[in-house]
C-alpha positions, 0 to 999 in steps of 0.5 A: 459113367458120364461123358467124356469118360464114357467115350474113352472107356473103350480106350482103357479097355483095349489097353487092359485087354493087351495086359496093361493098366490104364486109368483116367488121371488128373483134372478130369477125375478131380472135376468128376468128384466135384461134379463139374463139367469135364471137357477132356480126359487124360489117360495114364498107363503102365504101357510104354509109348512103343507098347501103346503104338502096338495096341493102336494102329493110329498114333501121333508122337506128340511128346514121346520123350516124356511118355505121351502118345496121341491115340486116334480111336473111334473118331476121337483123339486121346493123350496117353502117358506112360507111368513115370518118375522124374529125376532132379529138375532143371531150371525149376520146371523140367526134369533132367530125366524121365523114367518109365515105370509100371506103378500107378502110385509112383506116377501119382506121387510126382504130381503137384497137388493131392486133388490132381493126384487121383486116378479112376479106372474103367469101373469108376473106382477112384485110386487115391493114395495121397488123400485127394478126396479128403482135400476136396472135402476139406476144400483145400489145396495141398501138395503131394508130399513136401511143398518145398520139394514140389515147388523147387521141382516146378516153381510155377506150381505156386501160381497154380496153387493160387489159380485153383483157389480162384477157380475152386474157392478152396483154401491153401493148406498151412504148410503149402501156404508157408512155402508160397511165402518162403519160395516166391523168389523161385518164380523169377526162374519161370518164363513170363509166358507161363506165369501169364497163362496162370495169372490169366486163369486166376483172373477169370476164376469166380474167386479171383479176389480171394486169389489176388489177396493170397498173392498179396499176402504171400508176396508172390506179386513181387515176382510178377512183371511190373507188380513189384512195390505196387502192393498198395495199388493192387490192394485197391482191386479187392474193394471192387466187385469185379467177379463178372469181368472178363480177362481183358477187362481185368487187365484194364482194371489192373492198369487203372489201379496201377494208374497205367495209361497210354504208353505206360499201359502198353509197356506194362502189358508188353512186360507180360508178353501179351499178344499185340491184338490183346494189348490194343483192345485193352488200350482201347478200353482204357481210352474210352474208360477215361472218357466215360468217367468224365461224361455219358456216352455219345453216339459217336463214341459208341460207334467208334468203340464198337459194341464189344469195347463199349460194353467192356467200358460200361462194366468197368465204369460200374465196377469202379462206381460200385453200382449195378450195370444191368440196366446200363448195359441193356440201354447201351446195347439198344443205343448201339443197335439203333445207330444208323451206321455201325462202321465206316464201310456202312457209309454210302460213300468212300474216300475215292468219292471225295477225291472225285467230287473235289478233284483234290490230292489225297491227304488228311482232309479225307479223314476229316471229311469222313469224320464229319460225314459219320457224325452227321449221319449218326446224329440224323442230320443227313441220310446215309445216301450218296447224293444227299451226302455230296450235296451236304458236303458241298454246302458245308464247303461253301460256308 
């Protein structure tokens, strides 16, 4: 047994010693079979939350109404959820009622896809009543039971299906895909934040173009913020080699493909409820990308953008031009580190020095003067030395 299962095995053993069943479930079991890296584990048990709390002295009620208790054990924390069934769903995401049960198979039956409906015991025996291993071997995403029922229960599962395509490079089984096409409208009932979370995971997967193509072919895109009637523009993305772009770079590529700039880009990103900090970075990338498409980098542009944004822009530039960015990225990185200053606070003077030297009231002239100084230092016209900067400024003002 490998980590993190190995560390958590004692938790399962302790529950079993108390007379209950306990298994690893969900994504960790799927990734174990796929031989992927496993970051954490989920545990399901026949024990009720109250019974779990009697077994372990240190617990936290994090979702006890749904059967989940956080157990603190041997320096680690584990979420343990009681086997359960769920009644009719409200608003296409939440069950009206959760009933605790003692059956593992009934618990697995309520899960979304067969690849996520497997359990593993402490002896590494896989319990797979719905053909999850078969789906993995066939490299397909298939719902547990009828796709229509699973998607009516939680419409976000449609986005999850496509997200798994991006992450695993699987295909979507025919009936599951048919349901995506027929039931996409249900996504209108889902909170934008939940759709965004799945969409960003989709955009960061190694098979993102394959997933985006499915979104276009099944018309799911029409029920995502700001994408209705933009199929032609979105299709452009499929022509780019964008598999190495990070999330914000992908958002930037989408905005570029939709011809969203300035305020239009901001409004589009706000529709997705992105955090303000993230929006500002994407706007910066788009602004500098517009310049980069017109000309080579200047020292001042690299300085103004910073290394992180500069590299993002350069990657996008080469994606749009279908060219290899390796040498350009290395060259740009070297240019950045050769800059004599990296930010305004690196200057040997500040705005307060200007006020003292020129005995003037604060105003736009300070910003203009600092810009002149930054440019001159970056171009090597003057050294980053307070005395030399003062002399240079006085000469400039006398002309």
